[in-house]
C-alpha positions, 0 to 999 in steps of 0.5 A, spaced: 094 606 166 092 598 165 086 598 164 083 591 168 077 587 165 073 582 168 067 577 169 068 581 176 069 586 181 071 580 186 075 578 179 078 584 177 081 586 184 084 579 184 087 580 177 090 588 180 094 583 185 097 578 181 100 583 176 103 587 183 106 580 184 108 578 176 111 584 174 111 589 180 116 595 175 110 595 171 105 597 178 110 602 180 109 605 174 102 605 171 096 607 174 092 600 175 083 602 174 077 598 171 071 598 166 065 593 169 063 592 161 061 585 160 066 580 158 064 574 154 070 573 149 071 566 150 066 562 146 067 568 140 070 566 134 072 570 127 068 577 126 064 576 132 071 576 136 074 581 133 068 586 133 068 584 141 075 585 142 075 592 139 069 594 143 072 592 150 079 595 148 075 602 146 072 601 152 078 602 155 081 607 151 076 611 153 077 609 160 084 612 160 082 618 156 076 619 162 082 619 168 086 623 163 091 618 164 096 615 158 093 608 156 098 602 156 094 596 156 088 592 158 088 586 161 082 582 161 079 576 166 075 570 164 074 563 167 074 557 162 069 553 166 074 547 164 080 544 165 087 546 161 086 542 154 085 544 146 078 548 148 082 551 153 088 551 148 084 555 142 080 559 147 087 563 149 089 563 142 083 566 139 082 571 144 089 573 146 090 574 137 085 578 138 086 583 143 093 584 140 091 586 134 084 590 137 091 594 142 096 595 136 101 598 138 098 597 146 100 591 150 094 587 153 094 580 156 088 576 156 087 571 164 084 565 162 083 561 168 082 554 169 078 551 170 076 558 175 079 564 178 079 560 186 084 555 183 089 560 182 087 560 191 089 554 191 095 555 189 096 559 196 093 556 201 097 559 206 093 565 204 086 562 206 089 562 213 092 568 214 085 571 211 082 567 216 085 563 223 079 558 222 081 557 214 085 550 212 086 549 206 087 540 206 095 537 205 091 533 200 090 538 196 097 542 196 102 542 192 098 539 185 095 542 179 090 546 181 087 546 174 085 539 174 080 541 179 074 541 176 069 545 180 075 549 185 070 554 187 064 549 190 070 545 193 072 552 197 065 551 200 065 544 201 070 545 206 071 552 208 064 553 212 066 556 220 064 561 215 063 559 209 067 561 203 064 566 198 066 569 191 068 575 195 073 572 200 078 572 193 080 579 192 081 578 201 085 572 200 090 574 194 091 580 198 094 577 204 097 573 199 101 578 196 103 581 203 105 576 205 110 575 199 107 569 197 104 570 190 111 569 188 111 562 191 105 558 188 104 551 192 103 546 186 101 548 179 096 551 175 098 551 167 093 558 166 095 561 171 103 559 169 102 562 163 099 568 164 104 570 169 109 568 164 104 573 158 104 580 164 111 579 165 113 580 158 110 587 158 115 593 157 115 598 163 113 605 159 116 611 159 110 615 160 110 622 157 109 628 162 104 632 163 
């Protein structure tokens, strides 16, 4: 069982879809489930970070036990709220290391979206139109580094107005992208997304014990 943690239900749903695309064998082998505990790791350090990571992993292990599942690992999402740079690199390294220590022999991945998860959505412009036929991502936005866009959510709200884009549209857009095979062919780049895909793709597929 892989347990998902994130800042919102929308983020966790998107994370599940990204995992299914990046590591389909893993997704086909394990059950993806969620915990709703707040995720506030990127601004912590030292003992505070170790404690917070340990608490989150303990909750994840507890959720797996509650569902009579074998804990395989935890996938944690947070928005960086800034573009990739030294602060992003530091936060990603520190939190990833803390989660690795907390999970021990199990797996972990830290999906630190820069600047926000909406920047990851912009890598799949066709999915917006698949979800809502009236929505179009401008050609000038496509094929670019979406990680350099500082306010992607506000930017989308400014151009997708009929109906207006909402955060709750995110999972639906990602689901459309997954169903049409778009998630394996991002249009453009975003270092935070590419690093997440590389990390989750490196997970071993578990041989789960029979019950």
